[in-house]
N, C-alpha and C positions, 0 to 999 in steps of 0.2 A: 861841473856841467850836470844839467838835469837829464832824467831819463829820457825825457821827449827829444831833447838835443842829441843825446847820443844815438837814438834811433831814427833820427830825421833823414828822409830820403832828399828832402830840400831845407836848407836853412838860411834865413836872412839874418843878419845882424848888423843893427845900426845903419840901414843902407840910406844913403842919400844920392838921389839921382834926379835927372831931368834931361832937357833937351838942349838947352843953352847954358849960359854962365850961372844962372840961378836954378837951384834944384826945385823940383815938384815934390819929391819925398824928403821928409825930415826925420831920419833916425828910424825907419821902419824895421822892425824884427819880427819875424814869424818863422813856424816851421809846418812841414807837411810830411807825414810819415806815409809808408806804403800801406795801401788798403784803407785809406780814409779820405773823406771829401772835406776840404778847407774852404770855408765861404770868406770872400773878402767884399766887404759891404761898403756902400758909401753913395752919395749922390754923384751926379755928373761932376768932373773936374776935381774930385777929391784925391785922385791918384792911383785908383784901381789899375787902369791900363798901364799906367807908368810902371807899377810894381811887375806886372807881367813881362813888360817890355824890358825892364832891367834885368830880369832873369835871363832873357833871350838875347841879350847884349844889344837891343834896339834903342834903349835909352842910355845914355851917359850916367855911369856911376861915379859919383864924386868921392864917396867914402864908403867904409863899411866893407861887409864881405857877404858873397853869395855862394853858397856851397852846395853842389848836387853830388850825392852819394860820396861825401868826403873831398871833393874836386873843387878847386876855386875857380869860379866861372868869370869873374871880373877881368881876368886876363886874357880871356879866349875871344876870337873873333867870331862874330854872329853866325857864320856857316857851320862853325865846329860844335856849337852847342845841341842843336837837334840830334846830331849822330851820337852824342852821349847818352841819349833815350829821353828827350824831351819834346813831347808834341804839343801843337798850338791850335786851338781853334780861335780865329780872331772875332772880334766884334763886327757884325754886319756880313758875317759868312766868308765874304771874299774869295769866292770860286772864280775862275777865269771863264766868263761868260761865253767866249767864242771857242773854247777847248770843249770837247766831248767829256762826258762824265768819266770814261775811261781814261782820257789824257789827263784830267785833273787828278785821278788817283795814281797815275804813274807818278805825277809829281812827288806825291807822297812817298812812294819808294825812292825816289831819287835823292830826296831831302834826307831820307834815313841813311842814305849811304849803301843801299842795297844793290843798286848797280843794274840789275836785271829788269827788263820790260816786264809788266805784268802779265803778258801772254805767255810768258816762258817760265820754266823750271820753278825755282823756288818762289820767284816773284808772281806766278800764276797761283801757287799754293796758297800764298799769304793772301792774294787777293780773293780766293775762293772762301777763306776764313772770315775776312771782314765782311765780304758782300753776303754771307750767310746770316748777318744781323740786319742787312739793310735789303730786302727782296724787291722794294720799288727801285733802288739803283742798279740792281742786278738786271732788271728789265729795260733799262734806259742806258745802257752802257755807250751806245753810239749817238745819243741825243746830246746836243749842245746843253752845257750846263745853265746858260742863261734862260733857257725855255723851261726849267725846272720851277716847281713852286717854291715859295719862301722856306716851308718845311723840308722840301726835299733838297734844297740848297744846303740847308743846316745840317742835315744827315751826311750830305756829300763832304762838307767840311770837316766832320767829326771822322768819317770814314777815311779820308785823305790823312789825318793827322794818325789814327791808328794804324794805317799801313806802314808806319815808321817803326811800329813795334816799341812804342814808348813805355818807359817805366812811370813817367809823370806826364800828366796831361794838364795844360793850362787853358782855361776856357774863359773868354771874355763876353760875357752877357749872352750866354747859350740859349737862353729862352726868350731873348728880345724879339718882339714882332711876331710870335708865334701864337697861333690859336690855342685855346685851353686844351684840346684833346693832344695837340701836338707838343704842348709844354709837358703834358703827363707822360706821353712817349719818351721825350727827351730825358725826363727824370729818371725813368724805369732803366733806360739804357745806361745813365751815368752810374746808378746803383749797381747795375750788372758789373760795370768796369771797376768799381770799387771791390765787388765781392771777388773779382779775379785777381785783386792785389795790386791794382795801380793806385798811385797817389793823384788826387785830383785838387788843383787850386783853382776855384772858380770865383772870378769877379762878377758880382751880381747885384741888381738893384731891387729885386722882388724878395722881400722879407719872408714872405710865406714860402716861396721856394727854397730859400736858404735854411729856414727851419725844417723843412721836409727832408732836405738832401744832407745837410752839412754835419759833420761830427763835432767841428769847432768853428768858431766864428771871429773874425776880425773886423772892426769898424774902423773907416778911415774917415778924417775930417781935416782938409787942408794939408794932406801929406803926412799926417801923424796918427798912430794908431791910438784911438781914444777909448776903445773896449775890446777886451779879447777874452774869450773863454768857451767852456765847452757848452755845445747846444743844450745839455739838460740843465745847466745852470743859467740859461739865458731867459730873461723877462721881457716878453714881446713889447711891453710898454716902455721898458727902459731902453730897448733896442730902437723903438721908434722915435724916442726922444734924442738918442745919440745920432739917428740918421736924419734929424730935423724934421720928423713927420708928425711931431705931436704926440700926445697919450693916446 
């Protein structure tokens, strides 16, 4: 076993996964360590979201192993997995538009098995810690989430995941649809989380964003890893070819 595998927070080995009889993923293997950002690159339909959903138990794993902190996930129910310390920021933000900002955040505490309402005791302290990162949300706790801007909804989705107190954060296209200044703000936040020791696995189409943020990169093509390596070893032209973007 390599040093990377021994120190892995998350480890996928030869994972075959999908949603029906046929798999979308064909033998995907990757690792994420604490305190690093790992990028999962690929065009639409190549298996990025399925990889994240396989970790969460939301896609059917046909074969292989998914281990988090040494514990096998493939035999666990989806509701058990977040409570182990895995947060998820889905593609398209997926906030509950008719609920207030505070009610959306409360769901993050509940998903993490915290039990307490955000207004009370440990829940309140955790809420205050998270909202210190998101002053725009702190000023809008009673506002319905559907009335927030796209950037604010993305911040809410990330804040909700952080309220679970995760060790690993899965992010599906976190910069999709954001204006450049909001992309930069999101990138700064993710780097802060990395510096605090979280592991981050990020599905991303923007090569430039991945090259700025990620320590290591995996490129998916039709459910298979076709390139893997350290960002320092990555040649943008080769990655563009692997992504089907040309030289």
